[in-house]
C-alpha positions as CSV (number, residue, x, y, z in Angstrom):
1,M,242.8,-4.4,187.0
2,S,242.8,-3.2,183.9
3,Y,243.5,-0.9,181.9
4,V,241.8,0.6,178.7
5,S,244.5,2.4,175.9
6,D,244.2,3.2,172.0
7,Y,246.7,-0.4,172.2
8,G,244.0,-2.1,173.7
9,T,243.5,-3.3,177.0
10,H,245.8,-4.1,179.4
11,K,245.9,-6.4,182.4
12,V,247.6,-4.6,185.9
13,I,249.3,-7.2,187.7
14,P,250.9,-5.4,191.0
15,N,255.0,-6.8,191.8
16,R,256.1,-6.5,195.3
17,F,259.1,-7.3,194.6
18,N,259.5,-4.4,191.5
19,R,260.6,-0.4,192.5
20,D,257.6,2.0,192.9
21,R,259.3,3.9,189.6
22,T,259.6,0.6,187.0
23,I,256.5,-0.9,184.7
24,C,257.1,-4.0,183.4
25,I,255.4,-4.8,180.1
26,L,255.1,-8.4,179.0
27,D,253.7,-10.0,176.0
28,M,252.9,-13.6,177.8
29,D,252.2,-14.5,173.9
30,Y,256.5,-14.9,173.6
31,W,257.1,-16.4,177.2
32,S,257.4,-20.3,177.4
33,V,259.1,-22.6,180.4
34,A,261.7,-25.1,178.6
35,Y,262.0,-28.1,180.5
36,L,266.1,-29.8,180.7
37,R,264.8,-32.3,183.0
38,T,261.4,-33.2,183.2
39,F,259.9,-34.2,186.8
40,R,261.5,-37.5,188.6
41,Q,260.2,-38.6,192.1
42,F,262.9,-40.7,194.2
43,P,261.9,-41.9,197.4
44,L,263.8,-41.3,200.8
45,A,264.5,-42.6,204.3
46,K,260.6,-43.6,206.1
47,V,260.1,-41.8,208.8
48,G,257.5,-42.3,211.4
49,D,254.3,-43.8,209.4
50,S,255.1,-40.7,206.6
51,D,256.4,-42.1,203.1
52,Q,258.6,-39.4,201.8
53,R,259.9,-38.3,198.1
54,Q,262.2,-36.1,196.5
55,L,260.8,-34.2,193.3
56,L,263.6,-33.2,191.2
57,A,263.6,-31.2,188.1
58,E,265.2,-28.4,185.6
59,Y,263.4,-25.7,183.7
60,T,264.2,-22.4,182.6
61,L,261.7,-19.5,181.3
62,V,262.5,-19.1,177.9
63,S,261.8,-15.3,175.9
64,K,260.6,-16.6,172.2
65,Q,261.1,-12.4,171.0
66,Q,263.8,-10.0,173.2
67,A,261.5,-7.1,171.3
68,A,258.0,-8.3,172.7
69,S,258.5,-6.9,176.3
70,G,259.8,-3.6,178.2
71,K,260.1,-1.8,181.0
72,V,259.6,2.0,182.0
73,A,262.4,3.8,184.6
74,D,262.4,5.9,187.0
75,L,258.5,7.3,187.0
76,T,257.3,9.9,189.8
77,T,254.9,8.1,192.1
78,S,253.6,11.2,193.7
C-alpha cells in the first residue's frame, strides 16, 4: 500500500506488534545490520538418518542517523 503526499510517495506496512494509535516512520537508507560474529556452522549429534547442525551468529540493528526516523503517537482510530 502506498500513500502519496507533498513529500513524495511512502510505503505503508501494517505491523501487528504496533499499537493502533502509533505510526513508526523509518527511512531504511539509514538502517543496517552489523555482524559482531558472522554465521558459523557446528555439527551436532546424529539422530537416525539426519545430519543436524547448529548455526551460530551475533548481529544487531544499527541506526546510522537518529533524526532520520520518528514516531507519531496517540492518534485517534475513529
